[in-house]
C-alpha positions in Angstrom: 92.0 112.3 141.2 93.7 112.7 137.8 95.8 115.8 137.8 96.3 118.0 134.4 98.8 120.5 133.6 99.8 122.2 130.9 103.3 122.3 129.5 104.9 126.2 128.8 104.3 126.5 125.0 101.6 124.2 124.6 97.8 124.5 124.7 97.0 120.5 125.3 96.7 119.8 128.7 98.4 116.4 130.2 97.3 113.8 132.3 99.0 112.5 135.6 97.1 109.7 137.0 98.2 106.1 139.4 97.2 102.8 138.4 95.6 100.1 140.4 99.5 98.8 141.2 100.0 103.2 142.4 102.3 103.7 139.5 101.9 107.2 138.4 101.9 108.3 134.6 101.8 111.1 132.4 99.8 111.2 129.2 97.9 113.6 126.4 94.6 114.6 127.0 95.0 115.4 122.8 92.6 118.5 124.2 92.6 122.3 124.6 89.9 122.4 126.6 90.3 122.1 130.3 86.8 120.9 131.8 87.0 118.1 128.8 90.3 117.4 129.5 90.2 116.7 133.4 87.3 114.6 132.4 89.7 112.4 130.3 92.7 111.8 132.7 90.0 110.5 135.4 88.5 108.2 133.0 92.2 107.7 132.3 93.0 106.8 135.7 89.5 105.2 136.9 90.0 103.0 133.6 93.9 102.4 134.8 92.9 101.5 138.3 90.1 98.8 137.1 91.8 97.4 134.4 89.8 99.0 131.7 89.7 97.5 128.4 90.4 99.8 125.7 87.4 99.6 124.0 85.1 101.0 126.6 87.4 103.4 127.6 87.2 104.6 123.9 83.4 104.4 124.1 83.2 106.1 127.0 85.5 109.0 125.9 83.7 109.5 122.5 80.5 109.9 124.7 82.4 112.8 126.7 83.2 114.2 123.4 79.8 114.2 121.8 78.4 115.7 124.6 81.2 118.6 125.3 81.2 119.5 121.5 78.2 118.2 120.4 80.1 115.9 116.9 79.4 112.6 117.0 82.8 111.3 116.8 83.3 108.8 113.5 84.7 105.6 114.3 85.5 102.7 111.7 86.6 99.3 111.7 89.4 98.3 109.5 87.4 96.0 107.3 85.2 99.1 106.5 87.8 101.8 106.2 90.0 99.4 103.9 86.5 99.4 101.9 85.8 103.1 101.3 89.5 104.1 101.2 89.6 101.5 98.2 86.5 103.2 96.9 88.4 106.7 97.2 91.8 105.2 95.1 89.8 103.8 92.1 89.7 107.1 90.1 93.2 108.1 91.8 94.4 105.3 90.4 95.8 102.3 87.5 93.3 99.3 87.0 96.5 97.3 87.6 97.5 99.2 91.1 93.6 99.3 92.4 94.1 95.5 91.5 97.3 95.3 94.0 95.5 97.4 96.7 92.7 94.8 96.6 94.8 92.0 96.5 96.9 93.3 99.5 94.8 95.1 101.5 92.5 91.4 101.6 95.7 89.3 103.1 96.0 91.6 105.9 92.4 91.3 106.6 92.7 88.4 106.5 95.5 87.5 108.4 93.7 89.9 111.2 90.6 87.6 111.0 87.9 88.4 113.3 90.0 91.3 114.4 89.2 93.0 110.8 86.4 94.0 112.3 88.0 95.3 115.3 87.9 99.6 115.6 91.0 101.2 113.6 92.4 102.5 117.0 92.6 99.1 118.2 95.7 98.0 115.9 98.8 98.2 117.6 102.4 97.9 115.9 103.0 94.5 117.4 99.9 93.4 114.9 101.3 94.8 112.0 104.7 93.3 112.7 103.3 90.0 113.4 101.6 90.5 109.4 105.3 91.4 108.2 107.4 88.1 109.8 104.0 86.2 108.5 104.6 87.6 105.0 108.2 87.4 104.8 107.6 83.5 105.3 106.1 83.0 102.4 107.2 85.7 100.4 110.4 87.2 99.7 111.9 90.1 101.0 110.8 92.7 98.0 106.3 91.3 97.7 106.7 91.2 101.3 108.0 95.0 101.4 105.1 95.5 98.7 102.3 94.7 101.1 103.3 96.9 104.1 103.6 99.6 101.9 100.1 98.7 101.6 99.7 98.8 104.9 101.4 102.2 105.9 99.2 103.9 103.4 96.2 102.3 104.5 96.7 103.8 108.8 98.5 107.1 107.4 96.1 107.8 105.4 93.4 106.8 108.9 95.6 109.4 110.6 95.3 111.8 108.3 91.9 112.1 108.6 91.4 111.7 112.5 89.6 108.4 112.6 93.0 107.7 115.0 95.9 109.3 116.8 98.6 107.4 117.0 99.8 105.3 113.6 100.4 101.9 114.2 102.6 102.0 111.1 104.8 104.4 111.1 108.1 102.5 113.0 107.1 98.9 110.9 110.5 98.7 109.6 110.8 96.5 106.5 112.5 93.5 106.0 116.0 93.3 104.6 116.4 92.1 101.3 118.2 88.5 101.1 121.1 88.4 98.9 120.9 88.2 95.3 124.0 86.3 94.7 121.7 83.0 94.2 118.4 84.5 94.3 118.8 86.5 91.1 117.7 85.9 87.5 119.9 85.9 84.9 120.3 86.1 81.7 120.0 82.8 78.7 123.2 81.7 76.5 122.4 81.3 73.5 122.5 77.5 73.4 119.7 77.9 76.1 118.0 80.2 73.3 118.4 77.9 70.7 116.9 75.4 72.5 114.2 76.8 74.2 112.8 78.2 70.7 113.2 74.5 69.2 111.2 73.5 72.2 108.7 76.0 71.6 108.5 75.2 67.5 105.6 73.1 68.5 103.7 76.2 69.4 104.6 79.6 67.2 102.5 82.0 69.6 105.6 80.3 72.3 107.8 80.2 69.5 106.8 84.3 68.6 106.3 85.7 72.5 110.4 84.5 72.5 111.4 85.9 69.3 110.1 89.1 70.8 111.5 89.0 73.7 114.9 88.2 72.7 115.0 91.1 70.4 113.1 93.3 71.8 113.9 92.9 75.1 110.1 94.2 75.9 107.9 92.1 79.2 106.2 89.4 78.4 103.2 91.5 79.2 103.6 93.7 76.9 104.8 91.5 74.3 101.2 89.9 75.4 98.9 93.0 74.5 100.5 93.9 71.0 98.6 94.4 68.0 99.7 93.8 64.7 99.1 97.7 64.5 101.4 97.9 66.9 104.3 96.7 64.0 105.1 99.1 60.9 107.6 96.4 58.8 108.0 99.3 55.7 109.9 101.1 58.2 111.0 98.1 60.6 109.7 99.7 63.7 108.2 98.6 66.8 105.6 101.0 68.1 103.7 100.7 71.4 103.2 102.0 75.2 104.7 100.4 77.8 102.0 99.4 81.0 104.7 99.7 83.9 106.6 103.5 83.1 103.3 104.6 80.8 106.1 105.4 78.3 105.1 105.3 74.3 108.3 103.7 73.3 109.3 103.1 69.8 112.1 100.6 68.8 113.7 99.5 65.5 113.0 95.6 64.7 116.1 93.5 64.9 116.7 91.9 61.3 116.0 88.4 63.1 112.6 89.7 63.9 111.8 91.5 61.3 112.5 88.6 59.0 110.7 86.2 60.1 107.3 89.0 60.9 107.7 89.2 57.2 107.7 85.7 56.8 103.8 85.0 58.3 100.9 86.3 56.6 99.9 90.1 57.9 96.0 89.9 58.8 93.4 92.4 57.1 92.7 94.1 60.1 95.3 95.2 62.1 94.1 95.5 65.3 94.5 91.5 65.3 96.5 90.6 68.4 99.6 89.5 67.3 99.1 86.5 69.7 95.8 86.1 70.7 95.8 83.4 73.6 98.2 85.7 75.2 96.5 88.5 74.3 92.8 87.1 75.9 94.4 85.7 78.9 95.7 89.0 79.8 93.2 90.8 78.7 90.8 88.4 80.9 93.5 88.9 84.3 95.1 91.9 83.7 98.6 90.4 84.6 100.9 88.1 82.7 101.2 85.5 86.3 99.5 82.5 84.0 101.8 83.3 81.3 104.8 83.1 83.2 103.6 80.2 84.4 103.3 78.5 81.0 106.7 79.5 80.0 108.0 77.8 82.9 106.6 74.6 81.8 108.6 75.2 78.4 111.8 75.9 80.4 111.0 72.7 81.9 110.6 70.6 78.6 113.9 72.1 77.3 115.6 71.3 80.8 116.3 74.6 81.9 114.0 74.2 85.0 113.4 71.3 87.4 109.4 70.5 87.2 107.9 72.5 90.5 105.7 70.7 92.5 102.8 72.0 94.7 102.4 68.7 96.7 103.4 69.1 100.5 106.6 67.7 101.9 107.9 66.0 104.8 109.1 69.0 106.4 105.4 70.2 106.2 106.3 72.9 103.8 103.7 73.1 100.4 101.6 76.5 99.0 102.7 79.0 101.7 105.8 78.3 102.0 108.1 81.0 100.2 108.6 80.0 96.9 112.1 79.1 95.8 114.3 81.3 94.0 113.9 80.7 90.3 117.4 81.9 88.3 115.7 81.8 84.5 112.1 83.2 83.8 110.4 85.4 80.3 112.0 88.4 81.9 115.8 86.2 81.8 115.6 87.5 78.1 115.0 91.0 79.2 118.7 90.6 80.8 119.9 88.4 77.8 119.0 91.2 75.4 121.2 93.7 77.5 124.2 91.3 77.9 124.1 90.8 74.5 124.2 94.5 73.1 126.9 95.2 75.9 128.7 92.3 74.4 128.9 93.6 71.1 130.4 96.9 72.5 126.6 99.0 73.3 127.2 101.7 75.6 125.6 100.9 78.9 123.0 104.3 78.2 122.1 102.9 74.9 121.2 99.0 75.6 119.0 100.1 78.6 116.8 102.4 76.6 116.3 99.9 74.1 114.6 97.6 76.2 113.6 100.8 77.8 114.6 100.4 81.2 112.4 102.6 84.5 115.0 104.2 86.5 114.7 107.6 86.1 118.2 108.3 85.4 118.6 106.0 82.3 115.2 107.5 81.2 117.0 111.0 81.1 119.7 109.7 79.1 117.1 108.0 76.9 116.0 111.1 75.3 119.4 112.1 74.4 119.9 108.3 72.8 118.3 109.1 69.7 117.1 106.1 67.2 119.7 105.9 65.0 121.7 104.7 68.0 118.7 102.2 68.9 118.8 101.0 65.2 122.3 100.3 65.8 121.1 98.6 69.0 118.6 96.2 67.4 121.1 95.5 64.1 124.1 94.4 66.7 121.9 92.0 68.6 123.0 88.4 66.9 121.4 86.9 63.9 120.7 83.8 65.1 119.8 80.6 63.2 116.3 79.9 63.9 115.0 76.1 64.7 
């Protein structure tokens, strides 16, 4: 028969029992009731000697708990808990954040396969390490860590709600980021920008988006959502709210961008999108991923990037393979803006405030930069000869 004892200054009973090999084990019963703790200890020993499965043991323990306390134990499967968790998060987070939570959760459930319908308590740390390692084969370190962060949130919530005793994700370490010496994005050269604008000349919308990206330094998603109402051409201002930082932005329009905007007709309805096709895509999909792919095609046409294919290679790599690092993308225009400002002698704090850098330290500087300094930054950008 198993023995139980309480350690000094603790109300929790600890079980001492032997397995089928005669080896002794010590395990907390997580129980303060002596009678129930003894039954749990006996079950530990009985299960160890019979090599009983965790699910069988959990079922017996739940029955004993219900018998002693009169309360039924609520055990959820991984899939059921994820569904409930997402429903709870819906009103608490932004739609884009919820979209990521949903997609990331589906990725995790897909990895688990049939075990997604197992109890939460059956998922172990090795399961989660296996998931992490499967992700890093296909994704970069940063993206992998985002997905692992979601898993941590799930199991931390389950533990907080009393659905599991131990959190298997607590000590799953993030992936170390690869060296950025060869994979980080870089800025465009002015010659590359000219080539890109020349290629985009036949597509007015992309031509405009590139100019906005270069002379405002803003993200593709924010530029795609712009309405004509966001512009004040008389005061030469761009007024919008950053979707990433949720911070209102008032930026001076750089002279080349202002001249371009004054050269095209202002619509009768100011709530008309400046870039209708891009606006429709982002409104429908909630993200700018498709636009980034289309911009990649422009880079290929401008001979600034090799054409990407998804054909299965001889080594078995295809869509499932981790994407090769891309040094040029639409986000590179943001780096270009900052680089051009630095080259013109604009202080770092002003340059980063101009593009709306999300870093908290820069944000504190932003409140003291002043609009006059931002105007000076806009005027410092080179006056390109537009194609």
